[in-house]
C-alpha positions in Angstrom: 0.1 0.0 0.0 1.5 3.4 -1.1 0.8 6.3 1.0 -0.2 9.7 -0.3 2.8 11.5 1.0 5.2 9.3 -1.1 5.5 9.5 -4.9 4.7 6.2 -6.8 7.8 4.0 -7.0 9.6 5.9 -4.3 10.3 3.6 -1.4 13.3 5.2 0.2 13.1 8.0 3.0 14.7 11.2 2.1 17.7 12.1 4.2 19.1 15.4 4.5 22.7 15.5 5.6 23.7 18.0 8.3 25.9 20.7 6.6 29.5 20.9 7.6 29.2 24.3 9.0 27.2 23.2 12.0 30.0 21.0 13.2 31.2 22.5 16.7 34.5 24.3 16.6 37.0 23.4 19.3 37.4 26.0 22.1 40.3 28.4 21.9 43.1 27.4 24.1 46.2 29.6 24.4 49.5 28.0 24.1 50.7 29.2 27.5 49.0 29.7 30.6 48.1 33.5 31.4 50.2 33.6 34.6 53.4 32.1 32.5 54.6 35.6 31.5 54.6 39.2 32.8 52.1 41.7 31.2 55.2 44.0 30.5 56.5 41.5 28.1 53.1 41.7 26.2 53.4 45.5 26.0 56.9 45.5 24.8 56.0 43.1 22.0 53.0 45.3 21.3 55.2 48.3 20.9 57.6 46.3 18.7 54.7 45.2 16.5 53.4 48.7 16.2 56.6 50.8 15.7 59.0 48.3 14.0 57.3 45.1 12.6 54.3 46.6 10.7 56.4 49.5 9.0 59.0 46.9 8.1 56.8 44.6 6.8 54.6 47.1 4.8 57.9 48.4 3.2 59.3 45.0 2.4 56.1 43.3 1.2 56.0 45.4 -2.1 59.7 44.3 -2.9 58.9 40.7 -2.0 56.0 40.7 -4.5 58.2 42.3 -7.2 61.1 39.7 -6.7 59.3 36.6 -5.8 58.5 35.7 -9.4 62.2 35.4 -10.3 62.9 33.0 -7.4 62.4 29.8 -9.4 64.9 31.1 -12.2 67.9 31.9 -10.0 69.1 30.3 -6.8 70.5 33.9 -5.5 67.0 35.6 -5.9 65.5 32.5 -3.9 67.8 33.5 -1.1 66.8 37.0 -1.2 63.1 36.2 -1.3 63.4 33.7 1.7 65.0 36.5 3.7 62.3 39.1 2.7 59.5 36.6 3.7 61.2 36.3 7.1 60.7 40.3 7.3 57.1 40.1 6.1 56.2 37.4 8.6 57.7 39.6 11.5 54.3 40.9 12.5 53.1 37.4 13.0 56.0 36.6 15.2 55.6 39.6 17.2 51.7 39.1 17.8 52.3 35.3 18.8 55.1 36.3 21.2 52.8 39.0 22.6 50.0 36.5 23.2 52.3 34.1 24.9 54.1 36.8 26.9 57.5 35.6 26.1 60.4 37.6 27.3 61.6 40.2 24.7 65.3 39.5 25.1 
């Protein structure tokens, strides 16, 4: 006997999978405990980020974008682009150290 809610010849229930965006996200856990460092270290890293790392990274990033396409052609250019990439990633290093409150020196 076929019910009215199902079409003729259709015997399988409709399964709607749950989208991937509904999966719970893991809670944020800092890499170090809040008591592991001094707040002064975080302030020093913030000042280094603000006055040194950001201006240097903004200056070097345009040079890195101009030089990086020539890296596969010549090994000497690849060495230069690796050094420029370290300078571009300096704000990331400063912000990670600021969150961890690692000593400045």
